[in-house]
All heavy atoms as an XYZ file, in Angstrom:
930
protein
N       0.840     -1.175      0.000
C       0.000      0.000      0.000
C       0.888      1.241      0.000
O       1.812      1.361      0.797
C      -0.903     -0.019      1.231
C      -1.828      1.115      1.320
S      -3.007      0.739      2.649
C      -3.607      2.321      2.968
N       0.609      2.161     -0.887
C       1.380      3.380     -0.990
C       0.893      4.372      0.055
O      -0.295      4.604      0.201
C       1.238      3.997     -2.403
C       1.986      5.310     -2.486
C       1.730      3.024     -3.450
N       1.823      4.945      0.773
C       1.499      5.954      1.777
C       1.949      7.310      1.255
O       3.100      7.477      0.870
C       2.227      5.664      3.096
C       1.749      4.427      3.799
C       0.409      4.646      4.473
O       0.098      5.730      4.924
N      -0.393      3.607      4.535
N       1.034      8.252      1.205
C       1.370      9.610      0.832
C       1.487     10.419      2.107
O       0.661     10.313      2.998
C       0.286     10.213     -0.071
C       0.154      9.487     -1.375
C      -0.823      8.530     -1.563
C       1.037      9.749     -2.408
C      -0.930      7.852     -2.757
C       0.937      9.078     -3.610
C      -0.045      8.128     -3.782
O      -0.143      7.459     -4.969
N       2.511     11.223      2.177
C       2.701     12.005      3.386
C       3.058     13.435      3.041
O       3.917     13.675      2.206
C       3.799     11.396      4.249
O       3.986     12.188      5.397
N       2.383     14.322      3.663
C       2.711     15.731      3.591
C       2.590     16.220      5.020
O       1.525     16.648      5.443
C       1.764     16.464      2.644
C       2.203     17.893      2.412
O       2.912     18.478      3.239
N       1.792     18.446      1.301
N       3.686     16.091      5.751
C       3.669     16.326      7.199
C       3.032     17.652      7.610
O       2.196     17.659      8.513
C       5.071     16.189      7.772
N       3.373     18.783      6.974
C       2.738     20.033      7.406
C       1.214     20.009      7.233
O       0.485     20.453      8.119
C       3.380     21.103      6.519
C       4.686     20.518      6.112
C       4.437     19.040      5.989
N       0.746     19.480      6.095
C      -0.705     19.393      5.894
C      -1.339     18.432      6.883
O      -2.415     18.697      7.412
C      -1.037     18.949      4.470
C      -0.926     19.991      3.384
C      -1.274     19.379      2.025
C      -1.799     21.186      3.652
N      -0.666     17.316      7.134
C      -1.194     16.344      8.094
C      -1.364     16.985      9.468
O      -2.401     16.820     10.114
C      -0.265     15.128      8.214
C      -0.209     14.300      6.945
O      -1.075     14.480      6.061
O       0.716     13.465      6.833
N      -0.350     17.725      9.897
C      -0.431     18.385     11.207
C      -1.532     19.432     11.232
O      -2.278     19.544     12.205
C       0.919     19.030     11.552
C       2.056     18.081     11.910
C       3.377     18.845     12.031
C       1.745     17.324     13.184
N      -1.647     20.200     10.153
C      -2.674     21.251     10.097
C      -4.072     20.667     10.136
O      -4.915     21.111     10.917
C      -2.529     22.087      8.821
O      -1.336     22.803      8.836
N      -4.320     19.686      9.269
C      -5.667     19.117      9.220
C      -6.005     18.380     10.511
O      -7.151     18.424     10.969
C      -5.849     18.221      7.997
C      -5.986     19.000      6.711
C      -5.187     18.709      5.624
C      -6.913     20.014      6.596
C      -5.308     19.427      4.440
C      -7.053     20.740      5.415
C      -6.242     20.440      4.341
N      -5.024     17.730     11.121
C      -5.269     17.078     12.406
C      -5.601     18.130     13.465
O      -6.535     17.948     14.257
C      -4.052     16.256     12.833
N      -4.856     19.222     13.466
C      -5.118     20.286     14.445
C      -6.493     20.894     14.221
O      -7.225     21.182     15.169
C      -4.033     21.362     14.346
N      -6.863     21.095     12.967
C      -8.141     21.745     12.654
C      -9.334     20.795     12.725
O     -10.476     21.234     12.573
C      -8.065     22.377     11.263
C      -7.062     23.529     11.142
C      -6.905     23.935      9.683
C      -7.477     24.704     12.001
N      -9.077     19.530     13.000
C     -10.182     18.572     13.082
C     -11.004     18.731     14.358
O     -12.097     18.186     14.465
C      -9.658     17.136     12.989
O      -8.927     16.802     14.163
N     -10.492     19.484     15.300
C     -11.163     19.678     16.583
C     -11.876     21.034     16.616
O     -11.274     22.064     16.286
C     -10.132     19.602     17.711
C     -10.775     19.739     19.070
O     -11.238     18.715     19.609
O     -10.832     20.873     19.579
N     -13.127     21.037     17.035
C     -13.935     22.266     17.061
C     -13.353     23.326     17.995
O     -13.384     24.518     17.676
C     -15.373     21.934     17.465
N     -12.814     22.908     19.127
C     -12.235     23.880     20.056
C     -11.031     24.562     19.420
O     -10.873     25.784     19.512
C     -11.823     23.205     21.379
O     -12.987     22.632     21.979
C     -11.189     24.193     22.341
N     -10.183     23.784     18.752
C      -9.004     24.378     18.124
C      -9.405     25.315     16.981
O      -8.798     26.375     16.801
C      -8.042     23.287     17.665
C      -7.408     22.572     18.861
C      -6.262     21.685     18.477
N      -6.641     20.464     17.808
C      -6.850     19.304     18.413
N      -6.733     19.204     19.729
N      -7.165     18.236     17.715
N     -10.439     24.949     16.234
C     -10.937     25.874     15.198
C     -11.472     27.143     15.857
O     -11.290     28.245     15.346
C     -12.019     25.203     14.345
C     -11.472     24.123     13.428
C     -12.498     23.647     12.406
N     -13.751     23.222     12.980
C     -14.025     21.995     13.420
N     -13.114     21.040     13.349
N     -15.221     21.713     13.929
N     -12.113     26.994     17.007
C     -12.608     28.156     17.744
C     -11.473     29.048     18.223
O     -11.581     30.279     18.190
N     -10.378     28.432     18.654
C      -9.214     29.210     19.089
C      -8.672     30.016     17.915
O      -8.377     31.208     18.052
C      -8.130     28.289     19.695
C      -8.621     27.701     21.022
C      -6.812     29.044     19.874
C      -7.750     26.583     21.571
N      -8.558     29.379     16.761
C      -8.098     30.100     15.562
C      -9.054     31.260     15.282
O      -8.617     32.380     15.007
C      -8.022     29.156     14.339
C      -6.941     28.088     14.533
C      -7.786     29.949     13.056
C      -5.529     28.585     14.522
N     -10.350     31.013     15.361
C     -11.341     32.067     15.136
C     -11.186     33.227     16.113
O     -11.340     34.388     15.739
N     -10.862     32.919     17.353
C     -10.638     33.960     18.360
C      -9.390     34.761     18.030
O      -9.381     35.977     18.134
C     -10.430     33.286     19.703
C     -11.263     33.563     20.896
C     -12.354     34.559     20.832
O     -13.441     34.278     20.340
N     -12.102     35.717     21.347
N      -8.341     34.061     17.614
C      -7.070     34.734     17.347
C      -7.110     35.560     16.065
O      -6.301     36.468     15.902
C      -5.926     33.715     17.310
C      -5.652     33.006     18.647
C      -4.538     31.986     18.486
C      -5.349     33.991     19.752
N      -8.033     35.262     15.176
C      -8.215     36.106     13.989
C      -8.601     37.520     14.432
O      -8.205     38.505     13.818
C      -9.284     35.504     13.044
C      -9.735     36.506     12.007
C      -8.750     34.248     12.379
N      -9.343     37.603     15.524
C      -9.798     38.899     16.050
C      -8.692     39.643     16.793
O      -8.778     40.843     17.004
C     -10.983     38.687     16.981
C     -12.205     38.145     16.284
C     -13.342     37.910     17.290
N     -14.475     37.299     16.637
C     -14.707     35.990     16.602
N     -13.867     35.159     17.189
N     -15.765     35.510     15.993
N      -7.659     38.897     17.232
C      -6.559     39.519     17.950
C      -5.887     38.537     18.892
O      -6.428     37.472     19.185
N      -4.708     38.890     19.341
C      -3.965     38.040     20.267
C      -4.779     37.821     21.543
O      -5.602     38.654     21.912
C      -2.630     38.687     20.618
C      -1.747     38.900     19.398
O      -2.113     38.458     18.298
O      -0.682     39.530     19.558
N      -4.500     36.693     22.209
C      -5.228     36.379     23.435
C      -4.325     35.591     24.372
O      -3.482     34.809     23.930
C      -6.486     35.572     23.119
N      -4.530     35.784     25.648
C      -3.777     35.016     26.638
C      -4.413     33.639     26.801
O      -5.584     33.433     26.472
C      -3.778     35.744     27.985
O      -5.084     35.715     28.552
N      -3.608     32.720     27.326
C      -4.123     31.378     27.631
C      -5.306     31.491     28.583
O      -6.323     30.819     28.412
C      -3.009     30.495     28.239
C      -1.909     30.218     27.218
C      -3.575     29.214     28.813
C      -2.242     29.206     26.163
N      -5.203     32.362     29.572
C      -6.277     32.534     30.555
C      -7.564     33.014     29.900
O      -8.643     32.485     30.178
C      -5.846     33.525     31.655
O      -4.644     33.042     32.260
C      -6.921     33.676     32.717
N      -7.462     33.991     29.000
C      -8.677     34.489     28.346
C      -9.285     33.435     27.431
O     -10.507     33.325     27.334
C      -8.411     35.792     27.587
O      -7.567     35.563     26.473
N      -8.438     32.638     26.773
C      -8.962     31.552     25.937
C      -9.649     30.497     26.799
O     -10.719     29.991     26.441
C      -7.842     30.918     25.115
C      -7.260     31.770     23.994
C      -6.030     31.095     23.386
C      -8.301     32.053     22.918
N      -9.046     30.176     27.949
C      -9.654     29.194     28.856
C     -11.018     29.685     29.328
O     -11.986     28.912     29.365
C      -8.730     28.929     30.041
N     -11.108     30.962     29.654
C     -12.394     31.532     30.073
C     -13.399     31.480     28.928
O     -14.552     31.095     29.120
C     -12.223     32.977     30.539
C     -11.472     33.087     31.855
O     -11.355     32.067     32.572
O     -10.982     34.200     32.161
N     -12.965     31.863     27.757
C     -13.851     31.918     26.583
C     -14.431     30.549     26.265
O     -15.589     30.412     25.907
C     -13.058     32.465     25.382
C     -13.716     32.312     24.029
C     -14.781     33.366     23.805
N     -15.265     33.359     22.460
C     -16.263     32.608     22.003
N     -16.874     31.770     22.816
N     -16.649     32.694     20.758
N     -13.599     29.505     26.378
C     -14.036     28.157     26.022
C     -14.438     27.326     27.241
O     -14.694     26.133     27.109
C     -12.949     27.451     25.204
C     -12.756     28.067     23.859
C     -11.757     29.001     23.640
C     -13.605     27.760     22.816
C     -11.585     29.603     22.400
C     -13.453     28.349     21.572
C     -12.439     29.280     21.365
N     -14.485     27.975     28.399
C     -14.887     27.318     29.646
C     -14.110     26.023     29.866
O     -14.676     24.952     30.069
C     -16.399     27.064     29.656
C     -17.191     28.351     29.556
C     -18.685     28.107     29.470
O     -19.139     26.991     29.304
N     -19.437     29.182     29.592
N     -12.787     26.158     29.783
C     -11.889     25.016     29.958
C     -10.871     25.342     31.042
O     -10.664     26.509     31.384
C     -11.135     24.710     28.654
C     -12.011     24.265     27.516
S     -11.038     23.866     26.063
C     -10.371     22.289     26.566
N     -10.214     24.312     31.517
C      -9.113     24.526     32.452
C      -7.913     25.081     31.691
O      -7.824     24.940     30.471
C      -8.701     23.205     33.132
O      -8.200     22.318     32.125
C      -9.874     22.573     33.881
N      -6.998     25.701     32.422
C      -5.772     26.201     31.793
C      -4.996     25.054     31.139
O      -4.483     25.196     30.028
C      -4.892     26.919     32.815
C      -5.416     28.263     33.320
C      -4.534     28.784     34.450
C      -5.496     29.267     32.192
N      -4.935     23.914     31.826
C      -4.230     22.756     31.282
C      -4.874     22.287     29.978
O      -4.182     21.983     29.010
C      -4.209     21.604     32.308
O      -3.600     22.078     33.513
C      -3.460     20.404     31.780
N      -6.192     22.237     29.944
C      -6.907     21.797     28.749
C      -6.662     22.713     27.567
O      -6.382     22.254     26.447
N      -6.742     24.017     27.801
C      -6.558     24.961     26.694
C      -5.104     24.955     26.242
O      -4.816     25.066     25.043
C      -7.063     26.380     27.059
C      -7.475     27.146     25.792
C      -6.039     27.178     27.806
C      -8.748     26.719     25.199
N      -4.154     24.773     27.183
C      -2.739     24.705     26.811
C      -2.485     23.537     25.866
O      -1.695     23.656     24.926
C      -1.854     24.554     28.056
C      -1.626     25.826     28.809
C      -0.699     25.541     29.984
C      -0.693     26.662     30.975
N       0.136     26.351     32.155
N      -3.116     22.404     26.135
C      -2.939     21.233     25.265
C      -3.431     21.530     23.854
O      -2.775     21.162     22.874
C      -3.649     20.014     25.852
C      -2.954     19.452     27.058
C      -3.681     18.250     27.612
C      -2.957     17.723     28.841
N      -3.610     16.528     29.386
N      -4.574     22.194     23.743
C      -5.088     22.561     22.421
C      -4.129     23.529     21.719
O      -3.843     23.374     20.530
C      -6.474     23.192     22.535
C      -7.566     22.205     22.762
N      -7.919     21.254     21.830
C      -8.408     22.029     23.819
C      -8.925     20.528     22.296
N      -9.230     20.980     23.508
N      -3.629     24.496     22.462
C      -2.711     25.478     21.879
C      -1.418     24.802     21.436
O      -0.867     25.124     20.374
C      -2.450     26.636     22.871
C      -1.291     27.507     22.410
C      -3.709     27.477     23.049
N      -0.933     23.826     22.190
C       0.286     23.105     21.810
C       0.109     22.370     20.483
O       1.024     22.340     19.655
C       0.699     22.131     22.908
C       1.271     22.820     24.127
C       1.493     21.874     25.296
O       0.968     20.761     25.329
N       2.269     22.327     26.271
N      -1.059     21.779     20.279
C      -1.336     21.101     19.001
C      -1.296     22.120     17.862
O      -0.708     21.871     16.804
C      -2.699     20.371     19.048
C      -3.091     19.851     17.675
C      -2.667     19.234     20.066
N      -1.907     23.270     18.079
C      -1.903     24.327     17.066
C      -0.487     24.856     16.834
O      -0.123     25.168     15.693
C      -2.848     25.456     17.475
C      -4.332     25.104     17.469
C      -5.148     26.172     18.194
C      -4.838     24.898     16.048
N       0.309     24.932     17.884
C       1.702     25.374     17.741
C       2.519     24.380     16.920
O       3.284     24.788     16.041
C       2.370     25.534     19.108
C       2.131     26.860     19.765
C       2.974     27.039     21.014
O       2.754     26.302     21.994
O       3.855     27.921     20.976
N       2.363     23.088     17.195
C       3.097     22.061     16.436
C       2.767     22.140     14.955
O       3.612     21.871     14.107
C       2.785     20.666     16.975
C       3.636     20.275     18.153
C       3.533     18.790     18.447
N       2.168     18.384     18.765
C       1.662     18.340     19.990
N       2.394     18.674     21.023
N       0.424     17.964     20.190
N       1.540     22.521     14.642
C       1.118     22.643     13.242
C       1.560     23.971     12.627
O       1.390     24.190     11.434
C      -0.400     22.494     13.147
N       2.105     24.852     13.438
C       2.546     26.150     12.942
C       1.424     27.149     12.754
O       1.619     28.203     12.151
N       0.253     26.843     13.287
C      -0.897     27.723     13.121
C      -0.961     28.808     14.177
O      -1.604     29.836     13.987
C      -2.195     26.898     13.131
C      -2.292     25.842     12.030
C      -3.532     24.982     12.241
C      -2.281     26.476     10.669
N      -0.299     28.572     15.310
C      -0.310     29.503     16.436
C       1.108     29.592     16.988
O       1.849     28.607     16.976
C      -1.287     29.017     17.536
C      -1.131     29.787     18.825
C      -2.719     29.089     17.050
N       1.477     30.768     17.462
C       2.729     30.936     18.205
C       2.376     31.553     19.554
O       1.394     32.281     19.668
C       3.758     31.814     17.458
C       4.244     31.130     16.209
C       3.204     33.174     17.135
N       3.177     31.208     20.552
C       2.947     31.783     21.876
C       4.210     32.488     22.335
O       5.318     32.168     21.903
C       2.549     30.717     22.913
O       3.625     29.792     23.075
C       1.284     30.000     22.523
N       3.993     33.433     23.226
C       5.101     34.182     23.806
C       4.771     34.407     25.269
O       3.658     34.832     25.601
C       5.273     35.515     23.084
C       6.396     36.350     23.620
C       6.523     37.667     22.874
O       5.726     37.992     22.023
N       7.546     38.426     23.227
N       5.747     34.133     26.111
C       5.534     34.319     27.543
C       6.242     35.587     27.991
O       7.437     35.763     27.782
C       6.046     33.119     28.333
C       5.668     33.172     29.791
C       5.974     31.874     30.488
C       5.484     31.951     31.919
N       5.715     30.716     32.640
N       5.475     36.482     28.579
C       6.020     37.709     29.148
C       5.590     37.723     30.612
O       4.394     37.835     30.914
C       5.502     38.967     28.410
C       6.040     40.223     29.071
C       5.866     38.911     26.941
N       6.558     37.569     31.498
C       6.226     37.471     32.920
C       5.455     36.186     33.171
O       5.897     35.105     32.825
N       4.265     36.337     33.716
C       3.432     35.168     34.016
C       2.352     34.939     32.970
O       1.556     34.016     33.097
C       2.792     35.354     35.389
C       3.826     35.417     36.501
C       3.202     35.611     37.831
N       2.443     34.423     38.194
C       1.798     34.280     39.323
N       1.812     35.245     40.209
N       1.130     33.178     39.586
N       2.325     35.782     31.948
C       1.252     35.705     30.949
C       1.784     35.115     29.643
O       2.763     35.604     29.082
C       0.647     37.102     30.679
C      -0.416     37.029     29.599
C       0.090     37.684     31.964
N       1.145     34.049     29.180
C       1.476     33.452     27.882
C       0.425     33.921     26.884
O      -0.760     33.662     27.035
C       1.505     31.933     27.963
C       1.869     31.292     26.623
C       2.207     29.828     26.741
N       3.389     29.565     27.541
C       4.642     29.648     27.104
N       4.884     30.035     25.874
N       5.650     29.361     27.900
N       0.891     34.644     25.852
C       0.000     35.202     24.846
C       0.085     34.384     23.568
O       1.169     33.984     23.141
C       0.374     36.670     24.546
O       0.307     37.398     25.774
C      -0.580     37.291     23.546
N      -1.061     34.143     22.951
C      -1.153     33.388     21.706
C      -1.476     34.331     20.560
O      -2.248     35.275     20.724
C      -2.282     32.359     21.790
S      -2.150     31.246     23.188
N      -0.904     34.041     19.411
C      -1.255     34.776     18.203
C      -1.171     33.823     17.025
O      -0.582     32.747     17.123
C      -0.340     35.980     17.994
C       1.127     35.632     17.780
C       1.988     36.867     17.727
O       2.016     37.652     18.658
N       2.704     37.024     16.643
N      -1.771     34.216     15.917
C      -1.740     33.375     14.728
C      -0.322     33.224     14.226
O       0.474     34.170     14.288
C      -2.612     33.993     13.621
C      -4.114     34.008     13.877
C      -4.822     34.735     12.749
C      -4.653     32.598     14.033
N      -0.021     32.041     13.690
C       1.289     31.801     13.102
C       1.438     32.563     11.793
O       0.450     32.932     11.154
N       2.649     32.787     11.396
C       2.925     33.590     10.204
C       2.582     32.870      8.898
O       2.280     33.493      7.896
C       4.403     33.978     10.171
C       4.845     34.750     11.396
C       4.822     36.226     11.142
C       5.416     36.994     12.289
N       4.452     37.446     13.268
N       2.617     31.552      8.875
C       2.470     30.830      7.612
C       1.033     30.787      7.095
O       0.812     30.561      5.926
C       3.068     29.438      7.697
C       2.268     28.435      8.467
C       2.889     27.050      8.292
N       2.049     26.030      8.813
C       0.991     25.526      8.204
N       0.634     25.964      7.046
N       0.274     24.579      8.772
N       0.064     31.006      7.959
C      -1.327     31.021      7.518
C      -1.812     29.657      7.048
O      -1.254     28.631      7.412
N      -2.830     29.676      6.215
C      -3.451     28.438      5.739
C      -3.409     28.331      4.213
O      -4.250     27.668      3.611
C      -4.905     28.372      6.225
C      -5.085     28.235      7.722
C      -6.548     28.420      8.105
C      -4.583     26.888      8.200
N      -2.424     28.972      3.582
C      -2.368     28.988      2.118
C      -2.235     27.577      1.537
O      -2.964     27.216      0.616
C      -1.219     29.867      1.641
C      -1.174     29.997      0.138
C      -0.080     30.920     -0.325
C      -0.139     30.982     -1.849
N       0.969     31.725     -2.402
N      -1.324     26.778      2.043
C      -1.117     25.425      1.517
C      -2.378     24.577      1.691
O      -2.763     23.824      0.795
C       0.078     24.759      2.194
N      -3.029     24.726      2.842
C      -4.252     23.963      3.098
C      -5.368     24.399      2.149
O      -6.093     23.560      1.602
C      -4.693     24.154      4.554
C      -3.758     23.550      5.577
C      -2.507     24.383      5.867
O      -2.300     25.452      5.267
O      -1.715     23.953      6.703
N      -5.489     25.696      1.941
C      -6.521     26.217      1.030
C      -6.268     25.748     -0.396
O      -7.216     25.390     -1.114
C      -6.565     27.734      1.101
N      -5.008     25.720     -0.816
C      -4.688     25.243     -2.167
C      -5.017     23.765     -2.315
O      -5.552     23.341     -3.337
C      -3.205     25.502     -2.478
C      -2.888     26.965     -2.703
C      -1.401     27.249     -2.830
O      -0.568     26.316     -2.651
O      -1.064     28.418     -3.088
N      -4.709     22.963     -1.297
C      -5.021     21.529     -1.341
C      -6.531     21.323     -1.457
O      -7.004     20.538     -2.262
C      -4.479     20.836     -0.088
C      -4.637     19.355     -0.128
C      -3.740     18.447     -0.587
C      -5.780     18.594      0.307
N      -4.244     17.168     -0.475
C      -5.503     17.238      0.076
C      -7.003     18.942      0.855
C      -6.403     16.224      0.385
C      -7.904     17.924      1.171
C      -7.599     16.590      0.934
N      -7.275     22.062     -0.644
C      -8.737     21.939     -0.663
C      -9.280     22.361     -2.020
O     -10.134     21.686     -2.589
C      -9.366     22.771      0.479
C      -9.070     22.110      1.823
C     -10.875     22.930      0.270
C      -9.409     22.966      3.021
N      -8.789     23.462     -2.564
C      -9.281     23.959     -3.856
C      -8.994     22.961     -4.980
O      -9.861     22.702     -5.819
C      -8.663     25.319     -4.182
C      -9.120     25.906     -5.495
C     -10.634     26.151     -5.578
O     -11.319     26.164     -4.541
O     -11.131     26.311     -6.714
N      -7.812     22.383     -4.994
C      -7.474     21.373     -6.008
C      -8.450     20.204     -5.945
O      -8.981     19.766     -6.965
C      -6.034     20.861     -5.807
O      -5.138     21.956     -5.966
C      -5.693     19.766     -6.790
N      -8.696     19.713     -4.749
C      -9.591     18.565     -4.597
C     -11.048     18.946     -4.819
O     -11.835     18.146     -5.321
C      -9.353     17.901     -3.241
C      -8.050     17.159     -3.228
N      -6.853     17.800     -3.027
C      -7.760     15.863     -3.463
C      -5.883     16.913     -3.121
N      -6.395     15.738     -3.383
N     -11.423     20.175     -4.494
C     -12.779     20.638     -4.769
C     -13.029     20.640     -6.278
O     -14.072     20.182     -6.750
C     -13.002     22.045     -4.206
C     -14.465     22.531     -4.356
C     -14.583     24.023     -4.192
N     -13.854     24.777     -5.187
C     -14.254     24.955     -6.452
N     -15.371     24.414     -6.879
N     -13.529     25.665     -7.287
N     -12.048     21.106     -7.036
C     -12.205     21.144     -8.494
C     -12.307     19.736     -9.072
O     -13.094     19.492     -9.983
C     -11.046     21.918     -9.135
C     -11.102     23.405     -8.840
S      -9.884     24.464     -9.666
C      -8.392     23.529     -9.652
N     -11.524     18.785     -8.527
C     -11.603     17.404     -8.992
C     -12.980     16.807     -8.702
O     -13.575     16.144     -9.566
C     -10.503     16.559     -8.341
C      -9.079     16.868     -8.780
C      -8.079     16.126     -7.893
C      -8.873     16.510    -10.239
N     -13.478     17.020     -7.502
C     -14.811     16.527     -7.149
C     -15.865     17.138     -8.055
O     -16.766     16.454     -8.535
C     -15.140     16.860     -5.686
C     -14.705     15.813     -4.709
C     -13.409     15.816     -4.210
C     -15.582     14.840     -4.277
C     -12.996     14.866     -3.300
C     -15.192     13.876     -3.364
C     -13.884     13.896     -2.874
N     -15.759     18.442     -8.262
C     -16.731     19.141     -9.092
C     -16.733     18.585    -10.513
O     -17.791     18.366    -11.106
C     -16.402     20.637     -9.111
C     -17.555     21.496     -9.555
C     -17.243     22.964     -9.299
O     -17.408     23.401     -8.146
O     -16.834     23.632    -10.269
N     -15.550     18.317    -11.060
C     -15.448     17.755    -12.410
C     -16.091     16.371    -12.464
O     -16.804     16.048    -13.418
C     -13.987     17.683    -12.844
N     -15.883     15.576    -11.456
C     -16.488     14.231    -11.431
C     -18.015     14.309    -11.312
O     -18.725     13.563    -11.962
C     -15.912     13.412    -10.284
C     -14.516     12.949    -10.570
C     -14.026     12.027     -9.500
N     -12.761     11.448     -9.908
C     -12.202     10.430     -9.309
N     -12.796      9.872     -8.271
N     -11.060      9.964     -9.725
N     -18.495     15.207    -10.480
C     -19.945     15.347    -10.352
C     -20.565     15.891    -11.630
O     -21.667     15.493    -12.015
C     -20.310     16.217     -9.150
C     -20.180     15.495     -7.836
C     -19.368     15.998     -6.841
C     -20.866     14.306     -7.593
C     -19.230     15.346     -5.621
C     -20.741     13.641     -6.389
C     -19.921     14.160     -5.397
N     -19.861     16.802    -12.301
C     -20.356     17.308    -13.586
C     -20.431     16.182    -14.613
O     -21.401     16.081    -15.365
C     -19.462     18.442    -14.105
C     -19.606     19.724    -13.309
O     -20.574     19.841    -12.508
O     -18.738     20.606    -13.472
N     -19.403     15.326    -14.648
C     -19.401     14.188    -15.577
C     -20.530     13.223    -15.246
O     -21.221     12.721    -16.148
C     -18.052     13.473    -15.531
N     -20.762     12.970    -13.971
C     -21.849     12.091    -13.550
C     -23.198     12.677    -13.949
O     -24.076     11.970    -14.449
C     -21.800     11.857    -12.040
C     -22.909     10.983    -11.450
C     -22.900      9.590    -12.071
C     -22.765     10.923     -9.941
N     -23.356     13.970    -13.753
C     -24.607     14.632    -14.138
C     -24.851     14.502    -15.641
O     -25.980     14.249    -16.071
C     -24.562     16.103    -13.736
C     -25.861     16.842    -14.039
C     -25.809     18.288    -13.611
O     -24.707     18.856    -13.471
O     -26.893     18.858    -13.397
N     -23.805     14.634    -16.436
C     -23.925     14.498    -17.887
C     -24.375     13.086    -18.263
O     -25.252     12.905    -19.111
C     -22.588     14.835    -18.563
C     -22.622     14.786    -20.063
C     -23.525     15.840    -20.685
O     -23.676     16.928    -20.097
O     -24.091     15.557    -21.760
N     -23.805     12.074    -17.610
C     -24.197     10.678    -17.874
C     -25.659     10.458    -17.510
O     -26.411      9.838    -18.262
C     -23.277      9.706    -17.097
C     -21.874      9.744    -17.692
C     -23.842      8.293    -17.096
C     -20.823      9.050    -16.849
N     -26.077     10.973    -16.372
C     -27.475     10.818    -15.938
C     -28.416     11.496    -16.924
O     -29.454     10.934    -17.305
C     -27.663     11.368    -14.511
C     -26.929     10.462    -13.518
C     -29.143     11.486    -14.155
C     -26.841     11.039    -12.115
N     -28.050     12.670    -17.390
C     -28.898     13.386    -18.357
C     -28.988     12.618    -19.667
O     -30.067     12.526    -20.269
C     -28.355     14.806    -18.582
C     -28.553     15.710    -17.374
S     -27.789     17.333    -17.552
C     -28.693     18.014    -18.925
N     -27.877     12.042    -20.113
C     -27.885     11.243    -21.336
C     -28.772     10.019    -21.175
O     -29.550      9.675    -22.076
C     -26.469     10.810    -21.711
C     -25.608     11.901    -22.258
C     -24.174     11.443    -22.495
O     -23.814     10.299    -22.214
N     -23.352     12.361    -22.996
N     -28.684      9.357    -20.034
C     -29.510      8.171    -19.777
C     -30.985      8.541    -19.745
O     -31.831      7.819    -20.284
C     -29.087      7.495    -18.467
C     -27.721      6.839    -18.544
S     -27.123      6.219    -16.948
C     -28.304      4.912    -16.634
N     -31.308      9.675    -19.120
C     -32.701     10.117    -19.076
C     -33.209     10.459    -20.466
O     -34.342     10.139    -20.822
C     -32.842     11.322    -18.140
C     -32.701     10.972    -16.686
C     -32.689     12.194    -15.778
O     -32.406     13.308    -16.217
N     -32.973     11.979    -14.496
N     -32.360     11.085    -21.271
C     -32.748     11.434    -22.638
C     -32.995     10.178    -23.463
O     -33.978     10.094    -24.204
C     -31.662     12.306    -23.294
C     -32.023     12.811    -24.672
C     -33.233     13.744    -24.646
O     -33.372     14.547    -23.747
N     -34.108     13.586    -25.619
N     -32.105      9.191    -23.327
C     -32.262      7.924    -24.044
C     -33.547      7.207    -23.622
O     -34.265      6.645    -24.430
C     -31.053      7.012    -23.829
C     -29.804      7.484    -24.521
C     -28.559      6.706    -24.117
O     -28.701      5.691    -23.373
O     -27.467      7.111    -24.535
N     -33.846      7.259    -22.339
C     -35.065      6.644    -21.818
C     -36.302      7.328    -22.385
O     -37.272      6.669    -22.749
C     -35.066      6.732    -20.289
C     -36.133      5.929    -19.607
C     -35.999      5.985    -18.108
O     -35.129      5.277    -17.565
O     -36.773      6.752    -17.495
N     -36.266      8.640    -22.486
C     -37.387      9.400    -23.033
C     -37.544      9.191    -24.534
O     -38.656      9.278    -25.063
C     -37.228     10.893    -22.734
C     -37.421     11.205    -21.259
O     -38.013     10.432    -20.526
N     -36.847     12.325    -20.830
N     -36.436      8.911    -25.237
C     -36.478      8.731    -26.690
C     -36.924      7.336    -27.096
O     -37.301      7.130    -28.253
C     -35.086      9.007    -27.290
C     -34.706     10.468    -27.239
O     -35.599     11.306    -26.966
O     -33.511     10.783    -27.422
N     -36.895      6.352    -26.186
C     -37.320      4.989    -26.519
C     -38.811      4.963    -26.776
O     -39.598      5.600    -26.076
C     -36.988      4.036    -25.381
C     -35.515      3.735    -25.259
C     -35.227      2.739    -24.150
O     -36.174      2.107    -23.620
O     -34.039      2.578    -23.821
N     -39.221      4.203    -27.840
C     -40.657      4.093    -28.108
C     -41.372      3.298    -27.003
O     -40.792      2.420    -26.399
C     -40.711      3.324    -29.437
C     -39.373      2.706    -29.606
C     -38.398      3.466    -28.773
N     -42.614      3.663    -26.745
C     -43.413      2.983    -25.728
C     -43.741      1.588    -26.193
O     -44.023      1.350    -27.360
C     -44.694      3.766    -25.452
N     -43.803      0.633    -25.308
C     -44.127     -0.756    -25.671
C     -45.534     -1.073    -25.331
O     -46.216     -0.725    -24.541
C     -43.225     -1.704    -24.909
C     -41.786     -1.541    -25.352
C     -40.953     -2.543    -24.611
N     -39.562     -2.147    -24.720
C     -38.584     -2.949    -24.551
N     -38.782     -4.183    -24.268
N     -37.352     -2.548    -24.647
């Protein structure tokens, strides 16, 4: 069995598979946030939110900085360009296949309508 691997995409999609982590990204789009404020926002423990942030950090989607006792999160610099391109490529492939299927169905319906009644 052939295994395809694209480690950065794998990490990103795995990180984004969780609703809380997508919510964290959504929060950080609005501006930087501390771990404490994210924990409050998502009604989670500090430990729980830190684990989610670590997954996002490993994927390069979030970076954190500690100043004193406050750890602040912000969006990573790389963004989601590679992920968006992957999705768009596959969306176009799916769309082409569905268009081809629709054409076959229309041809079959036309042939059925053109057959003489028995």
